[in-house]
C-alpha positions as CSV (number, residue, x, y, z in Angstrom):
1,X,21.0,8.4,-16.5
2,X,21.7,5.5,-13.7
3,X,18.8,3.4,-12.6
4,X,17.5,3.5,-9.1
5,X,18.8,-0.2,-9.0
6,X,22.2,0.9,-10.0
7,X,22.2,3.8,-7.6
8,X,21.6,1.2,-4.9
9,X,24.3,-1.2,-6.0
10,X,26.9,1.9,-6.3
11,X,25.7,2.6,-2.7
12,X,26.4,-0.5,-1.3
13,X,29.9,-1.0,-3.1
14,X,31.1,2.8,-1.9
15,X,30.1,1.6,1.4
16,X,32.0,-1.5,1.3
17,X,35.0,0.4,0.3
18,X,34.5,2.8,2.9
19,X,34.6,0.5,5.6
20,X,37.5,-1.0,4.0
21,X,39.5,2.2,3.9
22,X,39.1,2.8,7.5
23,X,40.1,-0.4,8.8
24,X,43.2,-0.5,6.3
25,X,44.1,2.8,7.9
26,X,43.3,1.9,11.5
27,X,46.2,1.7,13.8
28,X,46.9,-2.3,14.9
29,X,48.2,-1.3,18.1
30,X,45.8,1.7,19.2
31,X,42.8,0.8,17.0
32,X,42.7,4.4,16.1
33,X,42.5,6.1,12.8
34,X,44.5,9.4,12.1
35,X,42.6,12.7,11.2
36,X,43.6,12.7,7.5
37,X,42.0,9.3,7.2
38,X,39.1,9.9,9.1
39,X,38.3,13.2,7.1
40,X,38.7,11.1,3.8
41,X,36.4,8.5,5.1
42,X,33.8,11.4,5.9
43,X,34.0,12.3,2.2
44,X,33.1,9.0,1.2
45,X,30.0,8.6,3.6
46,X,28.8,12.1,2.5
47,X,28.9,10.9,-1.3
48,X,26.8,7.6,0.3
49,X,24.3,10.0,1.8
50,X,23.9,11.9,-1.5
51,X,23.3,8.7,-3.1
52,X,20.7,7.7,-0.6
53,X,19.3,11.0,-1.0
54,X,18.9,10.6,-4.9
55,X,17.4,7.0,-4.8
56,X,14.9,8.6,-2.3
57,X,14.2,11.4,-4.6
58,X,13.9,9.1,-7.5
59,X,11.5,6.6,-6.0
60,X,9.4,9.5,-4.7
61,X,9.2,10.5,-8.6
62,X,8.3,7.0,-9.6
63,X,5.4,7.0,-7.1
64,X,4.1,10.1,-8.3
65,X,4.3,8.9,-11.9
66,X,2.3,6.0,-10.9
67,X,-0.5,8.1,-9.2
68,X,-0.6,10.7,-12.2
69,X,-0.2,8.5,-15.3
70,X,-1.5,5.3,-13.7
71,X,1.8,3.6,-14.9
72,X,1.7,5.3,-18.6
73,X,4.4,7.7,-18.1
74,X,4.6,10.5,-20.5
75,X,8.2,11.3,-21.5
76,X,9.8,14.5,-20.2
77,X,10.2,16.1,-23.6
78,X,6.4,15.0,-24.5
79,X,5.7,16.7,-20.9
80,X,7.3,19.8,-21.7
81,X,5.2,20.4,-25.0
82,X,2.1,19.1,-23.7
83,X,2.5,21.7,-20.6
84,X,-0.5,24.3,-20.8
85,X,-1.1,26.7,-17.7
86,X,-0.2,24.4,-15.0
87,X,-1.7,21.2,-16.8
88,X,-1.2,19.0,-19.8
89,X,-2.6,20.2,-22.7
90,X,-5.5,17.7,-23.7
91,X,-6.1,17.2,-20.2
92,X,-8.2,19.8,-18.8
93,X,-8.8,18.2,-15.4
94,X,-4.8,18.8,-15.1
95,X,-5.1,22.6,-15.5
96,X,-5.2,25.1,-12.7
97,X,-8.3,26.7,-13.9
98,X,-10.5,23.4,-13.6
99,X,-8.8,22.5,-10.4
100,X,-9.8,26.0,-8.9
101,X,-13.6,25.5,-10.3
102,X,-13.7,22.0,-8.9
103,X,-12.4,23.3,-5.5
104,X,-14.8,26.1,-5.4
105,X,-17.9,23.7,-6.4
106,X,-16.8,21.8,-3.3
107,X,-16.8,24.7,-1.0
108,X,-19.7,26.5,-2.8
109,X,-17.8,29.5,-3.6
110,X,-18.0,31.8,-6.3
111,X,-20.4,32.6,-9.1
112,X,-22.3,29.2,-9.6
113,X,-22.8,29.9,-13.0
114,X,-19.3,30.8,-13.8
115,X,-18.1,27.6,-11.7
116,X,-20.5,25.4,-13.6
117,X,-19.1,26.9,-16.8
118,X,-15.6,26.3,-15.9
119,X,-16.4,22.4,-15.4
120,X,-18.3,21.9,-18.4
121,X,-15.7,19.9,-19.9
122,X,-16.1,17.4,-17.2
123,X,-20.0,16.8,-16.9
124,X,-20.6,13.2,-16.8
125,X,-23.7,11.8,-18.2
126,X,-24.9,10.3,-14.6
127,X,-24.6,13.7,-13.1
128,X,-22.1,15.1,-11.4
129,X,-18.4,16.4,-12.6
130,X,-15.1,14.5,-13.1
131,X,-12.9,14.9,-10.2
132,X,-9.8,17.1,-10.9
133,X,-6.5,15.5,-11.2
134,X,-5.4,17.2,-7.8
135,X,-8.5,15.9,-6.0
136,X,-8.0,12.4,-7.8
137,X,-4.3,12.2,-6.6
138,X,-5.3,12.8,-3.0
139,X,-8.3,10.5,-3.0
140,X,-6.0,7.5,-4.8
141,X,-3.3,8.2,-2.1
142,X,-5.8,8.1,0.7
143,X,-7.5,5.2,-0.8
144,X,-4.1,3.5,-0.8
145,X,-3.7,4.0,2.9
146,X,-7.3,2.6,3.7
147,X,-7.0,-0.4,1.4
148,X,-4.3,-2.8,1.8
149,X,-5.1,-4.7,-1.7
150,X,-4.5,-1.6,-3.7
151,X,-1.1,-1.3,-2.2
152,X,0.1,-5.1,-3.1
153,X,-2.0,-5.7,-6.0
154,X,-1.9,-5.0,-9.7
155,X,-3.6,-1.6,-10.2
156,X,-4.6,-0.6,-13.6
157,X,-6.4,1.7,-15.5
158,X,-9.0,1.0,-18.3
159,X,-10.9,3.1,-20.6
160,X,-13.7,0.5,-21.9
161,X,-16.4,-0.9,-19.9
162,X,-14.8,-4.5,-20.2
163,X,-11.2,-5.2,-20.1
164,X,-10.5,-8.6,-21.5
165,X,-7.4,-10.8,-20.7
166,X,-6.0,-13.8,-22.7
167,X,-4.5,-16.4,-20.1
168,X,-2.8,-19.9,-21.0
169,X,-5.2,-22.7,-20.1
170,X,-2.2,-25.2,-21.1
171,X,1.4,-25.0,-22.2
172,X,3.4,-26.3,-25.2
173,X,4.8,-29.9,-24.4
174,X,8.2,-31.0,-25.4
175,X,8.9,-34.4,-26.4
176,X,12.0,-36.5,-27.0
177,X,12.6,-37.4,-30.6
178,X,14.8,-39.3,-32.9
179,X,17.4,-37.5,-35.1
180,X,15.9,-36.1,-38.2
181,X,12.4,-37.2,-37.0
182,X,9.3,-35.0,-37.3
183,X,8.9,-32.8,-34.0
184,X,5.2,-33.6,-32.6
185,X,3.0,-30.3,-32.7
186,X,1.4,-29.0,-29.7
187,X,-1.3,-26.2,-29.5
188,X,-1.4,-24.2,-26.6
189,X,-5.1,-23.4,-25.5
190,X,-6.1,-19.9,-24.3
191,X,-8.8,-18.6,-22.0
192,X,-10.0,-15.2,-21.4
193,X,-10.9,-13.5,-18.1
194,X,-12.7,-10.1,-18.3
195,X,-12.7,-7.3,-16.0
196,X,-15.7,-5.2,-15.8
197,X,-16.8,-1.8,-14.8
198,X,-18.8,-2.1,-11.4
199,X,-20.2,0.7,-10.1
200,X,-19.3,1.9,-6.5
201,X,-20.7,5.1,-5.1
202,X,-20.7,6.9,-1.7
203,X,-22.8,9.5,-0.1
204,X,-21.2,12.4,2.6
205,X,-23.1,14.9,4.4
206,X,-21.4,18.1,5.7
207,X,-23.1,20.9,7.8
208,X,-22.9,24.3,5.9
209,X,-21.2,25.9,8.8
210,X,-18.4,23.5,8.4
211,X,-18.0,24.2,4.8
212,X,-18.1,28.0,5.0
213,X,-15.2,27.6,7.7
214,X,-12.2,28.8,5.9
215,X,-9.7,27.7,8.1
216,X,-10.4,23.9,7.4
217,X,-9.1,22.0,4.7
218,X,-12.7,20.9,3.2
219,X,-11.3,19.3,0.2
220,X,-8.7,17.5,2.1
221,X,-11.5,16.1,4.6
222,X,-14.1,15.4,1.7
223,X,-11.1,13.0,0.2
224,X,-10.4,11.3,3.4
225,X,-14.0,10.5,4.1
226,X,-14.6,9.0,0.7
227,X,-11.4,7.4,0.8
228,X,-12.5,5.5,3.9
229,X,-16.1,4.6,2.5
230,X,-14.7,3.4,-0.9
231,X,-11.5,1.9,0.5
232,X,-13.3,-0.3,2.8
233,X,-15.9,-1.5,0.5
234,X,-13.4,-2.3,-2.1
235,X,-11.3,-4.2,0.0
236,X,-14.3,-6.1,1.3
237,X,-15.1,-7.1,-2.2
238,X,-11.1,-7.9,-3.3
239,X,-11.1,-10.3,-0.7
240,X,-14.9,-11.9,-0.3
241,X,-16.3,-10.7,-3.4
242,X,-19.1,-12.5,-5.5
243,X,-18.2,-11.4,-8.8
244,X,-21.7,-10.3,-9.3
245,X,-22.1,-6.2,-9.7
246,X,-18.9,-6.5,-7.8
247,X,-15.1,-7.5,-8.2
248,X,-14.4,-11.4,-7.6
249,X,-12.6,-11.9,-4.4
250,X,-9.5,-13.9,-3.5
251,X,-11.6,-16.1,-1.3
252,X,-14.0,-16.7,-4.2
253,X,-15.0,-20.5,-4.2
254,X,-14.2,-21.3,-7.9
255,X,-12.4,-18.3,-9.2
256,X,-10.4,-17.4,-6.1
257,X,-7.2,-19.1,-4.3
258,X,-7.1,-22.8,-4.2
259,X,-6.6,-24.7,-0.8
260,X,-3.0,-24.9,-0.2
261,X,-3.5,-26.3,3.4
262,X,-6.0,-27.0,6.1
263,X,-6.0,-26.4,10.1
264,X,-7.8,-27.8,12.7
265,X,-9.4,-25.1,15.1
266,X,-6.0,-23.4,15.6
267,X,-3.3,-22.6,13.1
268,X,0.1,-24.2,13.9
269,X,3.5,-24.0,12.8
270,X,3.2,-26.9,10.7
271,X,-0.1,-25.5,9.0
272,X,1.9,-22.4,8.1
273,X,4.6,-24.7,6.6
274,X,2.4,-26.5,4.8
275,X,0.7,-23.4,3.5
276,X,4.2,-22.1,2.4
277,X,5.0,-25.1,0.5
278,X,1.8,-25.6,-1.1
279,X,2.6,-22.6,-3.4
280,X,4.7,-23.3,-6.3
281,X,8.4,-21.8,-5.9
282,X,8.2,-19.2,-8.7
283,X,5.4,-17.8,-7.0
284,X,7.1,-17.7,-3.6
285,X,9.6,-15.4,-4.8
286,X,7.3,-12.2,-4.1
287,X,4.8,-13.7,-2.0
288,X,3.3,-12.4,1.1
289,X,0.7,-13.5,3.7
290,X,-2.6,-11.6,4.4
291,X,-4.6,-12.2,7.4
292,X,-6.8,-10.5,10.2
293,X,-5.5,-9.0,13.3
294,X,-6.5,-11.7,15.6
295,X,-4.8,-14.6,13.6
296,X,-1.7,-12.3,13.4
297,X,-1.4,-12.4,17.1
298,X,-1.7,-16.2,17.4
299,X,1.1,-16.2,14.6
300,X,3.3,-13.9,16.4
301,X,3.4,-16.8,19.5
302,X,4.6,-19.5,16.8
303,X,8.3,-21.0,17.2
304,X,9.8,-23.3,14.8
305,X,11.5,-26.7,15.8
306,X,14.5,-24.6,17.0
307,X,12.5,-22.5,19.8
308,X,12.4,-19.2,17.4
309,X,9.5,-17.1,16.7
310,X,8.7,-17.3,13.3
311,X,7.3,-13.9,13.2
312,X,9.8,-11.4,13.0
313,X,9.2,-7.3,13.4
314,X,10.1,-4.7,10.6
315,X,13.3,-2.9,11.3
316,X,12.5,-0.1,8.8
317,X,9.8,2.5,8.9
318,X,7.4,1.9,6.3
319,X,8.5,-1.9,5.9
320,X,5.9,-4.8,6.8
321,X,6.6,-7.6,9.4
322,X,7.4,-10.9,8.4
323,X,6.4,-14.5,8.6
324,X,9.2,-17.1,7.7
325,X,11.0,-14.3,5.9
326,X,7.9,-13.0,3.6
327,X,5.9,-10.0,4.4
328,X,2.8,-10.1,6.4
329,X,-0.4,-7.8,5.9
330,X,-3.4,-7.6,7.9
331,X,-7.0,-6.7,6.5
332,X,-10.1,-6.7,9.2
333,X,-12.0,-8.3,6.0
334,X,-10.1,-11.8,6.1
335,X,-12.6,-14.0,8.0
336,X,-12.2,-14.8,11.5
337,X,-10.8,-18.4,12.9
338,X,-14.2,-20.6,12.5
339,X,-14.8,-24.0,10.9
340,X,-15.1,-23.6,7.3
341,X,-13.4,-20.4,7.0
342,X,-10.7,-19.6,4.8
343,X,-8.4,-17.4,7.2
344,X,-4.8,-16.9,5.6
345,X,-4.2,-16.1,2.1
346,X,-0.3,-16.6,0.7
347,X,1.0,-15.7,-2.6
348,X,2.1,-13.2,-5.3
349,X,-0.6,-10.6,-5.2
350,X,0.6,-9.0,-8.5
351,X,-1.7,-11.6,-10.2
352,X,-4.6,-10.2,-8.6
353,X,-5.5,-7.3,-10.7
354,X,-7.6,-4.3,-9.8
355,X,-9.1,-2.3,-13.1
356,X,-10.0,1.5,-12.3
357,X,-12.3,2.3,-15.6
358,X,-12.2,6.1,-16.3
359,X,-12.2,8.9,-14.0
360,X,-14.0,9.1,-10.6
361,X,-17.3,11.5,-10.7
362,X,-18.1,14.0,-7.9
363,X,-21.5,15.9,-7.3
364,X,-22.7,18.5,-4.9
365,X,-26.2,18.2,-3.8
366,X,-27.3,21.4,-2.2
367,X,-31.1,21.3,-2.2
368,X,-31.5,17.6,-1.4
369,X,-30.4,18.3,2.5
370,X,-31.2,22.1,2.7
371,X,-33.8,21.5,5.4
372,X,-31.0,20.0,7.7
373,X,-28.8,22.8,6.6
374,X,-26.4,20.4,4.9
375,X,-24.6,19.8,2.0
376,X,-24.5,16.1,0.1
377,X,-21.6,15.2,-1.7
378,X,-21.8,12.1,-3.9
379,X,-18.8,10.1,-5.3
380,X,-18.9,7.2,-7.8
381,X,-16.3,5.0,-9.1
382,X,-16.4,2.1,-11.3
383,X,-14.0,-0.8,-10.7
384,X,-13.6,-4.7,-10.8
385,X,-10.9,-7.0,-9.4
386,X,-10.0,-10.7,-10.1
387,X,-7.4,-13.2,-9.6
388,X,-5.7,-13.8,-12.9
389,X,-3.5,-16.8,-12.3
390,X,-4.9,-19.2,-9.6
391,X,-1.6,-20.7,-9.1
392,X,-0.2,-17.6,-7.8
393,X,-2.2,-17.9,-4.4
394,X,-3.0,-20.6,-2.1
395,X,-5.2,-20.1,1.1
396,X,-5.4,-21.9,4.4
397,X,-8.9,-23.1,5.4
398,X,-10.1,-24.2,8.8
399,X,-11.8,-27.6,8.8
400,X,-15.3,-28.2,9.4
């Protein structure tokens, strides 16, 4: 089966062929194309459109694979063997029965003892139940919507409390040598970076009347509210985190991005250029900018030496705007323009690793808020984040 890239290349090639065919059959005097040629051209365009549809389907399938399998895709043959009552055998959280019981628990429907029995496989030692695959997919999607770092960083699933990553502290060295002479030995040094499992929790209150309203998609509402709460706290830590009981942020003084350029009060075109070229060329290929919206407004007004704006709006839905041809993203958790602040990041964010440990847990709290005629919901997750290669990221700092 052709890869997505093969399909994209074929689509481009067929479009060039279609245009060439049309021009070849265009009357040089009138500029018109005969009906037979137009019909043939339309057939060629139909195939190009089918290729576009197939590319969209494939990309959607890959997106769902990442959401469901966390990058560890199960083969189609193995999935077919594992399929069991709407879920994967050995994965009770994907089964229809667990999903139904989990949704009933959120709404408070059904026989409470039967619901608890159905959820017994997902009981967490800290209280609550492991979320169903369906609810987790909703939460992950909404987290991505509310957390820009999760969209551009490298997100992984870990199973242990600490995930150690070996990184090269030095590289092998080459030497000029005489013929038949001994080649000097070099011993690259390696360090380790550890990703832990910091606990993040959120509590949501909902009125019992709201939960009993059958016309409201309660599960989706709860997932959305928790995604906002968790996503905001995560993003703040991924950028400014201290590394103590929380992720180590990209702006951390010692373990975050190095200073690439400085600005005097306001950011100028020259400052952006210095930041751009402070990043080594191998990392500029996939690099993006990150700043807050106030700074973005300032950047939108900057021009290069030829009087051209360096900011360019995106012409495609879902694609980010660009600065100097590189995508730019905004986060309200990036510092404001003030003396001493690090206000703009530029680098390859795939070198910032976000580690989700295990599954999120969910607990319904009936008695605690009964006097308010409300029900509480608690969700917990364990997550860490860290820049694993400082060379891949640079920051613009305002001078003090």
